[in-house]
C-alpha positions, 0 to 999 in steps of 0.5 A: 652469368650472375645468379640470385633468387629473388622475389620466389623464382630464379634471376639472371642479371642481363643488361640491354646493349645499346650498340650493333649487334642485337641492338636492344637485345638483352646480354649477359654483363662481360667483356674481353680479356684482356692481355695481362690478365686473367679469367677470373679477374677479367670477370670480376673486373666487367661485372664491377665496372660495367653493372657496379657488382662485388657481392658475390657470395660464389663463382665458379667456370661454367662452360666455353662456347666456340660454336663460329656463327655465335658471333655476326662479326665474327669468331669469338670465342666465350667463357663463361663463369657462374656467380652467385649472390646471396637471397636479401643481398640489393646490389647497385644496378646501373639503368640499363641493368635488371634481374630477368627469370630465368625461367621467361628471359627476353628476348637475348643476344648471342647465345647468352640464353643459352649460357643461362640455362645452362648454368640454371642446370649447373646450379640445380645439380650442385645444390643435390651434392655439395653445399653451395646453396651457402652462397643463395641463401643469407647468414642465417635462415630458418628451414622454412626459408631455406626450404623456398631458396631450394625450390626456386633454384631447382624449379620445384616444391621440396618438403622442408622437413625432407630437406632439414634432415638431409642437410643437418644430416650431412653436417651441412646446416646446423642450429644457431643459438637464435631465432627469428621474430615472432610473427602474427599468426603465434606459436612457437619462434623459428629456429634460426640455422646457419651453414656449417661453411661457406665455401664449396664442399662436395657433402654426397656425390650420388645425391639428386634433387627429384621431384615429387613426382618422382620420389616422396625425399627431397633428395637421398 
């Protein structure tokens, strides 16, 4: 499954099935594993050929589904992967493919709606204790832009000040010499930041982002 923050919310990429079973319903891109393929290689192949998607910032194995009734044609095991695309990237996708908000999915085939929600929960958790935000953010960004990306991904408001303090203290982000273009409102241009590394690392295994009603801070 492929996730990206678009238009202020977390979206998943789905394609509309043209044949039974579940004709007309939406499904996660994927397909059968070739006899001589590894799982990750197979996923990359299917994404490139079915939805013309190659701009993946991060990919990891999510889970394996084994419910005997998940496919009406017979017993099928499915290994799902989580793939993330940076905000602002606009991959070319075919006409039968579209982005859908994870919180408002259309009718989905098989158990793909459940898989999409599992991917959202994995992302929410890893934003708390890793630097996985690098895969959602552009190369450089303001703190306000990063706050919006994190908030869209975790599903609740986040304080920009607290987010900056926490990620800077952990060494996750760093200021660049550049500043964002001035806005019509005037004022001092905002500093542009970047992630210190764009490789996944654990930054605090015990941290957790909490909704504002649970805690006055974004994370500990």
